[in-house]
C-alpha positions as CSV (number, residue, x, y, z in Angstrom):
1,M,9.4,-1.2,-19.3
2,K,8.2,-2.9,-16.6
3,P,7.5,-0.8,-13.8
4,P,9.1,-1.1,-10.7
5,F,6.6,-2.0,-8.0
6,T,6.0,-5.3,-9.9
7,S,7.2,-8.5,-9.0
8,K,9.2,-11.2,-11.2
9,T,6.5,-13.2,-11.2
10,T,2.9,-12.8,-13.2
11,S,0.9,-11.4,-9.8
12,R,-2.6,-12.6,-9.5
13,R,-3.5,-10.0,-6.8
14,L,-2.7,-6.7,-6.1
15,L,-2.5,-5.6,-2.2
16,I,-2.6,-1.4,-1.5
17,M,-1.3,-0.7,1.6
18,S,-1.1,3.2,3.4
19,E,2.0,3.9,4.9
20,A,3.0,3.5,8.2
21,V,3.4,6.6,11.4
22,S,5.9,4.7,12.8
23,K,9.5,4.0,10.6
24,R,12.6,2.7,11.3
25,H,15.1,5.9,12.4
26,Q,17.9,4.3,11.2
27,P,19.2,4.6,8.7
28,K,18.6,7.8,7.8
29,E,19.6,7.5,3.9
30,P,16.9,5.8,2.1
31,I,16.2,1.9,2.2
32,P,13.5,-0.3,0.5
33,A,9.5,1.2,2.0
34,I,8.9,-2.5,2.9
35,E,12.0,-2.3,5.6
36,R,11.7,1.9,6.7
37,Y,7.7,1.3,7.5
38,E,6.8,-0.5,10.9
39,G,3.5,-1.0,12.5
40,V,1.4,-4.1,12.7
41,F,0.3,-4.7,8.7
42,F,4.4,-3.8,7.6
43,G,5.1,-6.6,10.4
44,V,2.3,-8.7,9.2
45,V,3.4,-8.7,5.7
46,R,6.9,-8.9,6.3
47,K,6.4,-12.3,8.2
48,L,4.2,-13.6,5.4
49,K,7.2,-13.3,3.2
50,R,9.4,-14.5,5.1
51,E,7.3,-17.8,5.2
52,G,7.0,-17.3,1.2
53,K,3.1,-16.9,1.4
54,L,3.4,-13.8,-0.8
55,Q,3.8,-15.8,-3.9
56,G,2.1,-14.1,-7.0
57,V,1.2,-10.6,-4.6
58,D,2.7,-7.8,-5.8
59,I,2.4,-5.0,-2.9
60,V,2.3,-1.0,-3.4
61,I,2.2,1.4,-0.7
62,V,0.0,4.7,-0.3
63,S,2.3,7.8,0.4
64,Q,0.9,11.0,1.7
65,E,4.5,11.9,0.7
66,Y,5.3,9.9,-2.6
67,G,1.8,8.9,-3.9
68,I,1.7,5.3,-4.9
69,I,5.4,3.5,-4.6
70,G,6.6,0.3,-4.5
71,P,7.8,-2.5,-1.2
72,N,11.4,-1.9,-3.0
73,S,11.2,2.0,-3.8
74,K,13.9,3.6,-1.5
75,V,12.5,5.9,1.4
76,P,14.9,8.2,3.4
77,Y,13.7,8.8,6.9
78,Y,10.7,12.0,7.4
79,E,8.7,13.0,9.6
80,S,5.2,11.9,9.3
81,K,2.9,14.8,8.5
82,S,0.0,13.2,10.3
83,K,0.1,11.3,14.0
84,D,-3.0,9.3,12.9
85,F,-3.0,7.4,9.4
86,G,-5.8,6.1,9.1
87,S,-8.4,8.6,10.0
88,R,-6.8,11.3,8.5
89,I,-4.5,13.2,6.2
90,D,-2.9,16.5,6.6
91,L,-3.4,17.6,2.9
92,T,-5.8,20.3,1.7
93,K,-8.7,19.3,-0.7
94,D,-6.2,20.8,-3.8
95,E,-3.2,18.3,-2.6
96,V,-6.0,14.6,-2.3
97,E,-7.2,15.7,-6.0
98,K,-3.7,16.3,-7.4
99,I,-2.3,12.9,-5.9
100,R,-5.4,11.0,-6.1
101,R,-4.8,11.9,-10.1
102,E,-1.2,10.4,-10.2
103,N,-2.1,7.5,-8.0
104,L,-4.9,6.6,-10.4
105,V,-2.7,7.1,-13.1
106,K,-0.3,4.9,-11.6
107,L,-2.6,2.3,-10.4
108,A,-4.2,2.0,-13.7
109,S,-0.7,1.0,-15.2
110,I,-0.1,-1.3,-12.8
111,I,-3.7,-3.3,-13.1
112,K,-3.1,-3.2,-16.5
113,E,0.5,-5.1,-16.4
114,M,-0.4,-7.2,-13.8
115,H,-3.3,-8.9,-14.9
116,S,-4.9,-8.8,-11.2
117,S,-7.6,-10.6,-10.6
118,E,-8.1,-9.2,-6.8
119,I,-6.7,-5.9,-5.2
120,I,-7.1,-6.0,-1.7
121,I,-7.4,-2.9,0.0
122,N,-5.6,-2.5,3.7
123,V,-5.8,1.6,4.4
124,G,-7.3,3.8,6.6
125,K,-10.8,5.5,5.5
126,A,-8.5,8.9,4.7
127,Y,-6.1,7.2,2.3
128,L,-8.8,5.5,0.5
129,K,-9.8,9.3,-0.6
130,L,-6.0,9.1,-2.5
131,I,-7.1,6.1,-4.5
132,E,-10.7,6.8,-4.9
133,G,-11.8,6.1,-8.1
134,L,-10.1,2.7,-8.0
135,E,-13.2,0.2,-8.6
136,D,-13.4,2.5,-12.3
137,L,-10.0,0.8,-13.8
138,T,-10.4,-2.4,-12.8
139,R,-13.0,-5.8,-13.2
140,A,-10.8,-7.6,-10.7
141,K,-12.6,-8.5,-7.3
142,I,-11.7,-5.8,-5.0
143,I,-11.3,-6.6,-1.0
144,Q,-11.4,-4.2,1.3
145,V,-9.6,-5.7,4.6
146,E,-11.9,-4.5,7.9
147,G,-11.6,-4.7,11.5
148,R,-13.1,-3.7,14.7
149,S,-10.1,-3.3,16.3
150,L,-6.2,-3.2,14.8
151,G,-5.8,-6.9,16.2
152,L,-8.6,-8.0,14.0
153,K,-7.9,-6.2,11.3
154,A,-4.2,-7.7,11.0
155,K,-5.9,-11.3,11.5
156,K,-8.2,-10.4,8.8
157,L,-5.5,-9.7,6.6
158,R,-3.8,-12.3,7.1
159,E,-6.4,-14.7,6.4
160,I,-7.0,-13.1,2.8
161,M,-3.6,-13.1,1.9
162,I,-3.0,-17.0,2.9
């Protein structure tokens, strides 16, 4: 059975993003994660998708609340645990470790299924803790999106993705 977070085409690239603190408040009932989360990076990804520039790219989202989810995973509106997603997560060390182990199991399955040659990571430093050990799961090239500001990081994400 194919995981629910893979695209219909065989992918050569996997984009890992962290959830966004800003979310669409309406509707309250679950909608796809890619529509629920707002913020600069989700805007960049949605625009690239509309432009048809994400062919062969699969996306997963790292969430404090849900672990690894796909862009089409239904997410209800919820209040964020943290107001500063990039630099901190509001989880105990035990919770981080539990989620990290679960995330690595899910990521191992996705990587095996997708045969990705590149994995692009666009998460804040704190969220890296939730996927720590990813490099041991694959021989794919891992690219960390970096930038000194939100705008520069968004620009770098766009450059890497197209």
